[in-house]
N, C-alpha and C positions, 0 to 999 in steps of 0.2 A: 516595722515588719520583723517577725520572728523567723528563725531559720532552724533547720534540722539537718543532720548529717547524713548524706548518702555515703555509707560506710564502704561500699564497693569501690568508689572512686575518690573517696575523701573530699567530697564536694558539699558545700553548704547550699541547700535549696530553701527557697522561701516556702513557708508553710501554706501559702495560697498560691495557686498557679492559674493562669488565665487559660480557660478552655476555648475551643474553636468552633463548637457545634452551633452555639446560639449567639454568636457575635453579631453586631449590626452589619447591614449589608452596605452601609455608606463608608467610603474610605475616609472621610473626614472624622467620623466617629471612631473608627478603628485606630486612626493615628492618635487621636486624643486619648484613647484607652492605653496605647503603648506609652505615651508620655506620662499619663497618670501612674501606670504600673512601674515605670522606671523610677519616677520620683518617690513612689511609696516603698521601693525596694523589692518588688516582685522580680524574680529572675528566671521563671519557668513559663513557657508557652506551649500549649498542646493543640494539635490540629490533626486532620486526617485527609487522606486522598478523597474520600467519598463524602466529606462535609461540603455541601455545595458552595463554591466560591471562596471557601475559607482560606485555603493555601494561597490563592491569588491575592486576596485582600491583605493577608499578612505579609506577603512578599512585596506588594506595592508599598505598604506601610513601612516596612523595614527600609526599602530603597529611599523613600522620601524623608524619613526621620534619621537615618543613619544608626539605628538602634539595634541592628541584628546581633552584634556581638555583646550586647548588654543582657541577652537572655540565653538560657539553655533552651534549645528548640526541639520539640518532639513532634513527630508525625508517624504515620502508620502505613505499612504495606497492606493493600486491600486484598486480603486472602480470598474474599468472595469472588474476585476477578482473576485471581491467579490460577491458571490452569496448566501452565507449562514452565519449564525452567527459564526461558527467555523473558518471562513476565516480570521476574524480579527486577531485572535491570531496566526494563521498559518503564515500569511505574516509578522506580526510584529516580531515574533520570528526569522524568516529567515533574516529579516533586521538587527536585533541586531547582529546576527551571521556574516553577511556579513561585517558590519561596525566595528566589533570588539569593541563593546561597550555595556554597561549595561543600557543606557538610551538615549532617543531622546529629545533634548531641545525644538524643534519646530516641531510638528507632524501635517501633513496636510492630509485632505481628498482630494485625487487627482482628479481634474476635477469634483468637485461638481457643478452641473449646474442648479438645480431647487429645489424648496421646496418639490416637490413630491419625488425626489430622497432622500432627507434627511429623509422624513417621512418613506420611505421604509427601509432605513438603521436603523432607530430607531426601526422598527418592528422586526429587526433581533437582537436587543439587543445592538446597538451601544453605547447608553448613559451609560448603565451599565458597559460595557467593558471599556470605557474611564474612568469612575469614578474609577474603580479598578486599572487601569494603573497609573492614577494620584496619587492615594493614596499610591501606591507602589514606586512612584518616577521614574517610567520607562518612562512616558510621562510628560513633564514638562508643555507644553503649546499646545493647540489644535486650529488649524485654518483650512482654506480650500483654495485651488487654484481654480480659476474660469475661465470658458470658456463658457459663455452663454449670455443670454439676460439681459440687465441692470435692467429691472423691477424685474427679478428673483433674481438678486444679492441683490437688495435693500430689498426684502422680506426675503432672507436668513439671512441677518444681524439681523433681528429682531426675528429669530426663536430660538435663544439660546444665551447664553453669550459666545461669541468667545474670544479667546486670541489674535488673529491676523488674517489677510487676505493676500492673494497674488493675484494680478491682472495683466493682460497685459495692458500696458499703455505707449505711446510714442507720439511724436509730430505729427506723420503722420496722426493720427485720434484720437483726444482726446475723442471722444464719442464712440469708439469702445468697445463692451462688457460692463463691469462695468463702464468704462469711468470716466470722471471728476466728474459726479454726484455721482457715487459709491465711488470714492476716498474720496470725501468731507464728505459723510455721515459716512463712516467707521472712518475716522479721528475724526468726531464730537462725535463719541461713544468712543473715547479714544483708538481705536485700532491702532496698528502699521500697516502700509500698505507697504507690500513688492512688488516691481515692477519687473515683469519678462518681457522679450522681449523688453528691453529699446531701442534696435537697430533692432528690428524685426529679431533676429537671424542673424544679420550682413547685412541684406538687405538694411538698411538705410546707409550703407557704400558701400557695394560692388555693389548694384543694384540701387542706387539712380540715377534718370535721370540726364543726363549731364547738363541740364539747371539749375537744383537745385544745383548740385555741383558747378557750376560757381558762383552762388549767394553767397554761403558760402565762396568760395575761394576769391572773391572780398572783402568781408567784413572783413575777417582775414586770410590771406595767410598761416599763421603759425599754424592755429588750424585745427585739424583733424575733419573728419565727425563724428567720434565716440565721440569726446569731445563735439561737438555741441549737439549731442543727449543726453548725460548725463547731460550737463549743464541745458538744458531745464527742466529736472526732478529735479535736485538738487535745483533749484530755488523755488520749491514749498514746502511749510512747511509740507504739508500733506504726502509727500513721505518720508518714513522712510529710506529705502534703496533700491538700485537697484541691481538686480542679473544679472550676466553675466558670461557665460562660454566661454573660449577662447582656441583655440588650439596652438597659437603661443605666445611665451613669450614676444615678442616685443609689441604685442597688449595688453597684460596683464599689462605690466609695464606702458604703456601709459594710460590705464584706471585708474591705481592706482594714477598716477600723477594728473589726473582730479579730482579724489575723494579727494585728499589732499587739493584742492581749494574749495570744495563744500560749498555753503552757500546760504541760503534763500536771495533772492535779488541780486544774482550774475549776472542775466541777465539784461542788460541795456535797456532803451527804444529804442535805435537804434538797438539793437540785436533782440528785439521783432519784429521790422519791418522786419529784415532779415528772421526770422522764418515765419512770415506772407507771405513774397514773396515766400519762398520755398513751403509752403503748397498750395499757389495759383497755382504754377507750377503743383504740384501733382493733385490738383482738376481740372485743365484744361484738364487733360487726362482721367477724369472719364466718365463713360458711362451713369450713372444715377445721377442726381443732388440731391441726397438725403443728407439731413444735419443731419440725425439721431435725429431729434426733437422728434420722437416717437409719434406724434399725431395719426399716423395710428394704434397704438397698444392700447389694445391687439387685435390680429386677432382672430376671432371666431374659426378658424381652426388651431390655434397655429403656423401659419407661422411666422418665425422670419424675418420680412420684412426689418428692418434696417440692421440686421446682414448679410443677404444674399446679399443685395445691397452693403454693405461695402466690403465683400469678392470679389464680382464681380468687383467692382471698383479697388480693390488692384491688380487684374490681369493685369490691364492696367496702373495703376500709379507706381507700383513697378515691379512685374513680375508674370509670370504664376504660378510658384511654390507657391509664397506667397498667391495668390488668392485661389488656390486649398486647401492649408492648412487651411486657414481661413474658407473656405466654408465647409470643412469637420466638423470642430467644430461647426459652426453655423447652419448647416442644418441637421446633423443626428448623427455624430459619437461621440459626447460628451454626448449624452442623449439617453434614452430608446425610446424617441419619435421623429419621423421625423418632422422637422420644416422647410422644404424646400418648394420651389414653387409648387411642384406637389400636395401639399395639398390644394392649393388655389381652391375655388369653384366659384370665380368670383362674389362674392356678392357686391363688390365695396364699402363696408362700409369704407374701408381705404381711398379710393380716395376722399370721401366727406370731409375728415378731413385733407388732405394733403395741407399744405400751399404753397408747391412748385408746386401744380397742376400736379403732376406726374401721368402718366397713369400706375398705379402700376401693375394692372392685366396684361397688355401687357408687361410691362417690366419684370415681373416674368417669363413669358413664354420665353423671350429672355435669361434670366439668366439660366433657366433650359437647354435650347438648348446648351448654351456655357459651362456651368459648370457641367452638368451631362451626360458625354459621357458614352458609353457602359460599359467601365471598372469601372466607378464610380458607376454605378447602380448595377453591379455585386458585388462590394465591399460593397455597402450599404446593399444588401440582405443577404450577408454572415456575416455581422458584428456581429450579435447575434447568429450565428451558432456555433456548436461545433468545427468545424475545425478552425475558427478564434480564438477561446478561447485557443485552443491548441498551435497555432502559437504564440499568445501573451505571453503565459506562457513560451514558449521556448525562446522568445526574451528577457523576463525579467529574464531568467536564473533559472526558477523554475524546 
């Protein structure tokens, strides 16, 4: 196992971290995964309150293996459920109970997406509560996971002294959400950057177009698609570790093998050409030639233009499910404010600044027709309703 330094706390973190969203639901398999991880040198585990059964499974596995103190443990405050100041302690206490622990090493604000959201949390007493928990040693480091607009991520970095950040980042679209610019700014501030979705939840392996698969295969027949994905990330010095949750032990062991070879500069110039050809294949399937340059932003009506175009394109370059999932976080479901195409008032200010000369207003109409069917609109209207909150609490096991 290779390690990289968390400069904020002078801590060595394994370049590969065990995610909690897609772990097996069988306690025997989770215990075996902990034992494998410990033996391989993995020292970071990530989970969240709203990952069904995940905290409980890890807690039971820690209790039965005695390995809790062998890992830096991360979990997340469910902001989507947090409505009042008392909720901070309510959910945190429940997490300690589930995880069978008295402290969390890396605590995240889950899906923090805007400066306005952080300001609202502060009005509920967030900073005072965090200070108390840090003083008591119950929270060792505070960060946030991000699913929003790049400009908001950059602003959030400057709003307080964070201990770490977690972003989605992979070779399929380096400008998505926080993107490369966010990665580099966070690293320049001395923050460890934890990368989630390094393989887009497995879709850069299971759902990669056959033309792209063939390019990787020709370049190195013995290298897996997963290994190609991780190597692209490990090559970058700003990436501290990659999180991945897997359901099959064979995949898990393969990922560990790649992590054992991780090094900045591991990607050769010839391999960079391979990635370039693969991304060219992906881009050839896009519907809107948006490069996420962000000259169109900010939108006067808060439409996340690059974000919704990226999600729309993912529907065709990867698959429908990926596009819908990205669209949900980019257009409405990760924020109190709708940022989708229906908010557009056709002022066309964005079009005057677009270097690609995209007919943005017309394309936004196409996006809405394809990405907001009736079920989506019902879900969007119900998102902040009481019924949704009850369902989400049940899903999280509350």
